[in-house]
C-alpha positions in Angstrom: 96.4 150.1 112.9 98.8 147.9 111.0 99.9 150.8 108.8 101.5 154.0 110.0 98.8 156.7 109.7 100.0 159.7 107.7 98.3 162.3 105.7 99.6 161.0 102.4 98.6 157.5 103.2 95.0 158.5 103.0 94.9 161.6 100.8 96.9 160.0 97.9 94.5 157.1 97.8 91.4 159.3 97.3 89.6 159.6 94.0 87.5 162.6 94.7 84.1 161.7 93.2 82.3 164.4 91.1 79.7 162.1 89.4 76.5 162.8 91.2 73.7 163.3 88.6 72.7 166.8 89.8 76.1 168.3 90.1 76.4 171.6 88.3 79.4 172.8 86.4 80.0 175.3 89.2 79.9 172.5 91.8 82.3 170.4 89.8 84.7 173.4 89.5 84.5 173.8 93.3 85.1 170.1 93.7 88.3 170.3 91.6 89.5 173.1 93.8 88.9 170.9 96.9 90.9 168.1 95.3 93.8 170.4 94.6 93.7 172.1 98.1 93.7 168.7 99.8 96.2 167.1 97.5 94.3 163.9 96.7 95.2 161.4 94.0 92.6 162.3 91.4 89.2 163.5 90.6 86.7 161.3 88.9 84.4 163.7 87.0 81.6 163.5 84.5 83.0 163.0 81.0 81.9 166.3 79.5 83.7 168.1 82.3 87.1 166.5 81.8 88.4 169.6 79.9 87.3 171.8 82.9 89.1 169.5 85.4 92.2 169.2 83.2 92.5 173.0 83.1 91.9 173.5 86.8 94.2 170.7 87.9 97.1 171.3 85.6 100.3 171.4 87.7 98.6 170.4 91.0 99.7 166.7 91.0 96.0 165.7 91.0 95.2 163.3 88.1 92.0 163.7 86.0 89.8 160.7 85.8 86.4 160.0 84.3 84.0 157.2 83.5 83.5 154.9 80.5 80.3 152.9 79.9 78.9 154.4 83.1 76.9 153.4 85.0 75.6 150.0 83.6 78.3 148.9 81.2 75.9 148.2 78.4 77.5 150.4 75.8 78.8 148.7 72.7 82.5 148.1 73.0 83.4 150.4 70.1 81.4 153.2 71.9 83.4 152.5 75.1 86.6 152.8 73.1 85.5 156.0 71.6 84.6 157.4 75.0 88.0 156.4 76.3 89.8 158.1 73.4 87.7 161.2 73.7 88.3 161.4 77.5 92.1 161.1 76.9 91.9 163.8 74.2 90.2 166.0 76.7 93.0 165.4 79.3 91.9 162.3 81.3 94.7 160.1 82.5 92.6 157.6 84.4 89.5 155.8 83.1 86.9 154.0 85.3 85.1 151.6 83.0 82.1 149.5 83.8 82.0 145.9 82.7 79.0 144.7 80.7 77.1 143.6 83.8 74.5 141.6 81.9 77.1 139.7 80.0 79.0 138.9 83.2 75.7 137.6 84.8 75.0 135.6 81.6 78.4 134.0 81.6 79.5 135.5 78.2 83.1 135.6 79.3 84.7 135.9 75.9 82.7 139.0 75.2 83.4 140.4 78.6 87.1 139.9 78.3 87.2 141.4 74.8 85.2 144.5 76.0 87.7 145.1 78.8 90.7 144.4 76.7 89.7 146.9 74.0 89.5 149.8 76.5 92.7 148.8 78.2 94.5 148.6 74.8 93.3 152.1 73.9 94.3 153.5 77.2 97.8 151.9 77.2 98.5 153.6 73.8 98.2 156.9 75.7 99.7 155.6 79.0 96.4 156.0 80.8 95.2 153.8 83.7 92.0 151.7 83.5 90.1 150.8 86.6 87.5 148.1 85.8 84.3 148.4 87.7 82.5 145.2 88.6 79.3 146.3 90.4 79.6 143.5 92.9 76.1 143.9 94.4 74.8 142.0 91.3 77.5 139.3 91.1 78.4 136.0 92.7 81.8 135.4 94.3 82.6 133.1 91.4 81.9 135.9 88.9 84.0 138.4 90.9 86.9 136.0 90.9 86.6 135.4 87.2 86.6 139.1 86.5 89.7 139.6 88.6 91.5 137.0 86.6 90.4 138.5 83.3 91.6 141.9 84.4 95.0 140.5 85.2 95.2 138.8 81.9 94.4 141.8 79.8 96.5 144.2 81.8 94.0 146.4 83.6 95.5 148.7 86.2 92.8 148.3 88.9 89.8 146.2 89.8 87.0 148.3 91.4 84.1 147.2 93.5 81.2 149.3 92.3 80.0 152.5 90.6 78.5 153.8 93.8 75.1 153.9 92.2 74.1 150.2 92.4 72.2 148.6 95.3 75.4 148.2 97.3 79.0 149.5 97.6 82.3 148.2 98.8 82.3 145.5 101.4 85.2 144.1 103.4 84.5 140.6 102.2 84.6 141.7 98.5 87.8 143.7 99.0 89.5 140.7 100.6 88.3 138.4 97.8 89.3 140.8 95.0 92.8 141.4 96.5 93.3 137.6 96.9 92.0 136.9 93.3 94.0 139.5 91.4 97.7 139.4 90.4 99.9 141.7 92.6 100.4 144.1 89.7 96.6 144.8 89.6 95.6 147.4 92.1 92.4 147.6 94.1 89.8 150.4 94.4 86.9 150.6 96.8 83.8 152.6 95.8 80.5 153.1 97.5 80.2 153.6 101.2 83.6 155.2 102.2 82.3 158.3 104.0 84.4 158.6 107.2 88.0 158.5 108.2 87.7 155.2 110.0 86.1 153.6 106.9 88.9 155.0 104.8 91.5 153.6 107.1 89.8 150.2 107.1 89.8 149.9 103.3 93.4 150.9 103.1 94.3 148.2 105.6 92.5 145.7 103.4 94.8 146.5 100.5 93.1 149.4 98.6 95.4 151.6 96.6 92.5 153.9 95.9 89.0 154.6 97.1 86.3 156.8 95.8 84.9 159.5 98.1 82.6 162.5 97.9 83.2 163.4 101.6 86.9 164.1 100.9 87.1 167.4 102.9 85.4 165.9 105.9 87.6 162.8 105.9 90.8 164.7 105.5 89.9 167.4 108.0 89.3 164.7 110.6 92.6 163.2 109.7 94.4 166.5 110.1 92.8 166.8 113.6 93.8 163.3 114.5 97.4 163.9 113.4 97.6 167.3 114.9 98.3 169.0 111.6 
């Protein structure tokens, strides 16, 4: 591979996903312990469980993330801002917000930009990171490029391919397009479909600073075996 494969190269790019609709509180608690044991970058957990994750992960080096406007992005902007502030009050330092997908498809770019900017501004007041979710399976390449530019203009931390709950997830073509269309300061996150170590390596090689995964233990156990750890 083009990059030197190390444990940290992969583990510190994983946002351990704890968003599945049927996850119980006990399963989310177990998931937080997995994240801590494997030393990943963050968990992305259901909003109501942010206090739980914050308590369990304090001092571990694992960031606490949650969602805003999930999964369709159709919340009123003021509601998204409220969600963001509540999540930060509860201990979240990373916010994965969904764009208003219908407004993107309809070409209402002023409203789309204002929606993203409002959440970014609220987050920056508390030094939190915003990852803007596009849901690429519903968008044209032109719409994806426009969103990348908007995210750069309003100061978003990341552009992200998908929620993982649409009709498709991260594709290599989309990752290449998003990396090329975003300013260097805007990072890239893949979500949806990264389930194996080889898939994880591939998205990192394409420029991803983070990727979402629910198969974290399986990916990192295979990595340990490959590295002889």
